[in-house]
N, C-alpha and C positions, 0 to 999 in steps of 0.2 A: 841410889834413889831411882825408882822407876818413874817413867814418864808415860803420857798417853800413848796408846798403841804399842805398849810393851817396849818402850825405848829407854835408853839410859842417857845420863848427862855426858859421859865420857867413854871413849873406847876402852881405856884401862878398867873402868868400873864395870863395863859390860863383860869383859873377859874374866875379871875376878869373880863376878857373880855367877856367870855361866859355868865356870869351873866348879864352884860350890854346888851347882845343880847337876854335876856329874859329867860335864863335857870336858873330860880330862885326857882323852886319847890324843897323842901327838900326830896330827894329820898334816900332811904336806901336799900341796898341789903344785905340780910343775907342768911344763908343756908335754912331758912324757906320761902324765897321769896323776892319780891320787895314791898316796902312800901312807903307811903307818909304820914308823921305825924302819924305813927302807923296803918294806914289803908292799908290793902292789895290791891295790884294792879295786874293786869294780864299782865305779861311781853310780851305776844304775841301781845298786842295792841301798843307796842312801836317800834319806828324806830330809828336807830342810824343816827343822822344828821351829826356828825363829831366825830373824835377821835384823840387824840394827845398823843404820847409816849415821855417819858423823862428818861434820865439817870442821876444818881447822879453825881455832879461835881467831887467828889473825888473817887467814887467807881462805875464803870460801871455796877456792879451787882445790884446796888440800883436803880431799874427801877420802874416807875409808869406809869399809863395810865389814861386819863380822857375821858369818853364818854359823849357827849352831846346827850341826847335822848328825844324823843317827842312822845306823844300820840295824834293823831288827834281826836280820839273819846272823850277822856276826857279833852283835851286842856292842859294837863300837859306838862311842859318842865323842865327838870332838868339835873343834872350832876351825874355821877357815877365815883368815883375815886377809883382806886385800884392798887395793885401791878401788875407787869408785869414780865414775864420770870419765873425764878425759884421761886420767892416769890409770884407768882400769886395765888389767892384763886381759888380753883377749881370751886366753885359755881358761881363766876363771869364769868369764861370761859363758863360754862354750859348755863348761861342765854344769854350772848351776842352772842354766836356763832349761835343762832337760830334767832336773830333779823335781819331784812333786813337793809342794809346800803344804805340809800337814797343818790342818786347822786354820787356814787363812781364807777359806772360801767365803766370799762376800764381805770380808772384814778388812783384811790387809792383803794386798796382792804382792807376789814376789817382785823384787826389784829387777829392772832390766837396765843394766849399765849402758851408758852412752859410749859409743865407740869413739876413739880418739879422732878429733877433727870434725865430729858431728856437733850440731847445735840443736838442743832439744827445746822445742817451744810448746808450752802447755796452753 
């Protein structure tokens, strides 16, 4: 079930639907870089096509985010799933903040995870 601003009700629902839309390559992000089946990839070749944030049903601090990313050059389309907010991995933030966000100009802005220990006030 889609929600406003291209969101989903659950993380598992988002992953399932995005896989149906072709985001099926097995991408892994570690502190050493981005990989597809243990082969290193160049993160700068990827674009964020969409991203979706989720809070745990019983604990709002239990947050996660899924990025649907694509490389036109290599033809790869896959998902990156990680923690968001205080539980976010620093290396995920470092990678995705440099990726262009396709089609979000003026509508939805790329998410900037809060670093552990920081308090975000809006």
